[in-house]
C-alpha positions in Angstrom: 0.0 0.0 0.0 1.4 3.4 -1.0 1.5 6.1 1.6 0.6 9.5 0.0 1.1 12.8 1.8 -1.4 15.5 1.0 -2.6 18.8 2.3 -5.6 17.9 4.4 -7.9 16.6 5.6 -10.8 17.9 3.6 -8.8 19.6 0.8 -9.0 19.5 -3.0 -5.6 17.8 -2.9 -7.1 14.9 -0.9 -10.2 14.8 -3.0 -8.3 14.7 -6.3 -5.8 12.1 -4.9 -8.6 9.7 -4.1 -10.1 10.3 -7.6 -6.8 9.8 -9.4 -5.5 6.8 -7.5 -8.8 5.0 -7.7 -8.4 1.3 -7.0 -4.7 1.6 -6.3 -4.2 0.6 -2.6 -3.2 3.8 -0.8 -3.2 5.5 2.6 -3.4 9.3 2.6 -1.3 11.2 5.2 -2.8 14.6 5.8 -0.5 17.5 6.3 -1.2 21.1 7.5 1.4 22.8 5.2 2.8 22.1 1.8 6.3 22.0 3.4 5.0 19.1 5.5 3.8 17.3 2.4 7.3 17.5 0.9 9.1 16.7 4.1 6.9 13.6 4.7 8.3 12.1 1.5 11.9 13.2 2.2 11.8 11.7 5.7 10.3 8.4 4.4 7.0 8.8 6.3 5.3 8.9 2.9 6.2 7.2 -0.4 4.8 10.0 -2.6 3.4 13.5 -2.2 0.6 15.3 -3.9 1.5 18.9 -4.9 -0.9 21.4 -6.6 1.2 23.4 -9.0 -1.0 25.2 -11.5 -4.6 26.5 -11.7 -6.7 27.6 -14.6 -7.4 31.1 -13.1 -4.4 31.8 -10.9 -1.6 30.2 -13.0 1.4 28.5 -11.3 1.6 28.1 -7.6 5.1 29.7 -7.3 5.8 28.6 -3.7 5.3 25.0 -4.6 7.5 25.2 -7.8 10.2 26.8 -5.7 10.1 23.9 -3.2 10.7 21.5 -6.1 13.7 23.5 -7.2 15.3 24.8 -4.1 14.3 22.6 -1.1 14.0 19.0 -2.3 15.2 16.6 -5.0 12.0 14.6 -5.6 11.2 13.7 -9.3 7.7 14.1 -10.7 6.2 10.6 -11.2 2.7 11.6 -12.6 0.4 14.5 -13.1 -3.4 15.0 -13.5 -5.9 17.7 -13.8 -8.9 17.9 -11.5 -11.9 20.2 -11.7 -12.3 22.6 -8.8 -15.7 23.8 -7.4 -15.3 26.5 -4.7 -17.8 27.0 -1.9 -18.3 29.7 0.7 -18.7 27.7 3.9 -19.5 28.7 7.5 -22.5 28.8 9.9 -25.9 29.5 8.4 -26.8 33.2 8.3 -26.9 36.2 6.0 -23.8 36.9 3.9 -24.0 40.5 4.9 -22.8 39.6 8.4 -19.6 38.0 7.2 -16.5 40.0 8.3 -13.7 37.5 7.6 -13.1 35.0 4.9 -10.3 32.4 5.4 -8.7 30.2 2.8 -5.5 29.4 0.9 -4.3 32.3 -1.2 -4.8 30.5 -4.5 -8.4 29.7 -3.6 -9.0 33.3 -2.6 -7.6 34.4 -5.9 -10.0 32.1 -7.8 -13.0 33.8 -6.2 -12.0 37.5 -6.5 -15.2 38.5 -8.3 -17.5 36.8 -5.9 -15.7 38.4 -2.9 -15.8 41.8 -4.6 -19.4 41.6 -5.5 -21.0 39.8 -2.6 -18.6 40.4 0.4 -16.9 43.8 -0.4 -16.4 44.6 3.3 -15.1 41.3 4.5 -11.4 40.9 5.3 -9.6 38.2 3.4 -7.3 36.1 5.6 -4.8 33.7 3.9 -4.1 30.4 5.6 -2.1 27.2 4.8 -4.9 25.3 3.0 -8.6 25.5 2.2 -9.3 22.9 4.9 -7.3 24.9 7.5 -9.6 27.8 6.8 -12.7 25.6 7.5 -11.0 24.2 10.6 -10.4 27.7 12.0 -14.0 28.7 11.4 -15.1 25.7 13.4 -12.6 26.3 16.2 -13.6 30.0 16.6 -17.2 28.9 17.2 -17.8 31.7 19.7 -17.1 34.4 17.0 -19.7 35.5 14.5 -19.1 36.7 10.9 -16.5 34.0 9.9 -16.5 32.0 6.7 -14.1 30.0 4.6 -13.7 29.1 1.0 -13.1 25.4 0.2 -14.6 22.1 -0.8 -17.9 20.5 0.1 -15.9 17.8 1.8 -14.3 20.3 4.2 -17.7 21.7 5.1 -18.9 18.2 5.9 -15.7 17.3 7.8 -16.0 20.4 10.1 -19.8 20.5 10.4 -20.3 23.7 8.5 -22.9 24.8 6.0 -22.4 25.7 2.4 -23.5 29.3 2.3 -22.9 29.7 -1.5 -21.7 27.2 -4.1 -19.8 27.5 -7.4 -18.3 30.8 -6.4 -15.2 30.4 -8.6 -14.8 33.2 -11.1 -14.8 30.8 -14.1 -16.8 27.6 -14.7 -13.8 25.8 -16.2 -11.7 26.1 -13.0 -9.3 23.2 -12.7 -6.0 22.5 -10.9 -3.0 20.5 -12.1 -1.5 18.2 -9.5 1.8 16.3 -9.6 2.8 13.3 -7.7 6.4 13.5 -6.4 8.7 10.9 -4.9 11.7 8.7 -5.3 9.9 5.7 -6.9 7.4 5.6 -9.8 3.7 4.6 -9.3 2.5 2.0 -11.7 -1.0 2.8 -13.0 -3.2 1.0 -15.5 -4.9 4.2 -16.7 -3.7 5.7 -20.0 -1.9 9.0 -20.2 0.3 11.3 -22.4 4.1 11.1 -22.0 5.6 14.3 -20.8 8.9 15.6 -19.5 9.6 18.6 -17.2 13.0 20.3 -17.4 14.6 23.1 -15.4 17.0 25.0 -17.7 19.6 27.6 -16.6 21.2 29.7 -19.3 25.0 30.0 -19.4 24.8 33.8 -19.5 22.4 36.7 -20.0 22.8 38.1 -23.6 20.5 39.0 -26.4 19.1 35.8 -28.0 20.1 33.5 -25.2 16.6 32.1 -24.6 16.0 32.1 -28.3 18.9 29.7 -28.7 17.3 27.3 -26.3 13.9 27.4 -27.9 15.4 27.1 -31.3 17.0 23.7 -30.3 13.5 22.3 -29.6 12.0 23.9 -32.7 14.7 22.4 -35.0 14.2 19.0 -33.4 10.4 19.4 -33.7 9.9 18.9 -30.0 6.6 20.5 -28.8 6.9 22.7 -25.7 3.6 22.8 -23.8 4.7 25.2 -21.1 7.6 27.6 -20.3 7.9 29.8 -17.2 10.7 31.7 -15.5 11.5 31.7 -11.8 14.3 33.6 -10.0 17.4 31.5 -9.2 17.8 33.4 -5.9 21.5 34.0 -6.7 21.1 37.6 -8.0 18.5 39.9 -9.3 17.5 39.3 -12.9 18.9 35.7 -12.9 16.3 33.1 -13.8 15.6 29.4 -14.2 13.2 28.3 -17.0 10.7 25.6 -16.3 10.0 23.8 -19.6 7.4 21.1 -20.1 7.9 19.0 -23.2 5.3 16.8 -24.9 7.6 13.8 -25.1 9.2 11.1 -22.9 12.8 11.7 -22.0 14.1 8.6 -23.7 12.4 9.1 -27.1 14.3 10.7 -29.9 14.9 13.5 -30.6 14.9 14.4 -26.8 18.4 13.0 -26.1 19.8 14.9 -29.1 18.1 18.1 -27.9 19.5 17.8 -24.4 23.0 17.1 -25.8 22.7 20.3 -27.9 21.6 22.3 -24.9 24.6 21.0 -23.1 26.9 22.1 -25.9 25.5 25.6 -25.6 26.6 25.6 -21.9 23.1 25.3 -20.5 22.5 23.6 -17.2 19.6 21.1 -17.5 17.9 19.4 -14.6 15.2 16.8 -15.4 12.4 17.3 -12.9 10.6 14.2 -14.2 9.5 12.1 -17.2 6.0 10.8 -16.5 2.5 10.2 -17.7 0.1 13.2 -17.8 -3.6 12.5 -17.2 -6.6 14.7 -18.0 -9.7 15.3 -16.0 
C-alpha cells in the first residue's frame, strides 16, 4: 500500500488524490502545510506527495514550484488535472454579516469577483490550506461573521454549512496536481508522455533564450509550457521551467538535451512521466 502525503484533511488535494488513485491501494497522510507534504516524502514517512502546481485562473503556484527546485530533490512521477468547485462555507446566516473569509491564497484568488461583488467589506485572511480555513471557522465557534472558501468535503468534515456554491470566477476552473517521490507509481490508466525540465542559461545576452527554444524547434519537439522563476542568486537571474510533450528517452529528446549542453546550459530533469486529463 502506497503512503501518500497531501494537504488535508478535507482539501481538494485529498479529493483529487482519491479520484486519481482510484483502485490503487493507498493511505493518505494529511499535512497542514505544503512544506510538511514534501518533508513527509523526504523523511520516508510517505512514499509520494501530492502537490498542486497550477490553476486555470491563478496560474502557477510559485511557492510549490520553488520547493521542487530549491528545497527537495524529488522527481515528478505523474500528473493529473482535477476540476475545482469553490464554496463559501460557515455557519448559516446572511452573507452581509460575514466580516472575515479564510482560505488558501490560491483559492481566494480564484474567487475574487465573488468576494468583490458579494462580500466587499469582508477581510480576506490567507491560511495554509482550504481545509485549514474551515477548521479555524469551526474552532472559533464563539465568534460570528466568519466564513471559509473550500470544498464541500471540508464543510462536511467540520460540520459547517455551504453558504454559497460554485463561487469560482470561471466555470472551467481546474488545478494541475503532480505526484512527487523517489519511486514511480504503476498505474493502469492511459496518459500522455511528458517531461519537465529546469533550464539555466549560461549567460544573459540577447538571443540566449531564443537559442534554447530554437533547439527544440529544430528537433520538432513540442513545448507545452515555459515559465521563468528567479534563481535566488542575484536579481535578474532566472531558471526556466519547460514542459515537453515527449518522454525523456524518445528521440529526438536525447539529441536536444545534448545540444543544450553544448550551448553551456544547465539542464535538470524534474521528471518524465504520464500526464492524465480530468
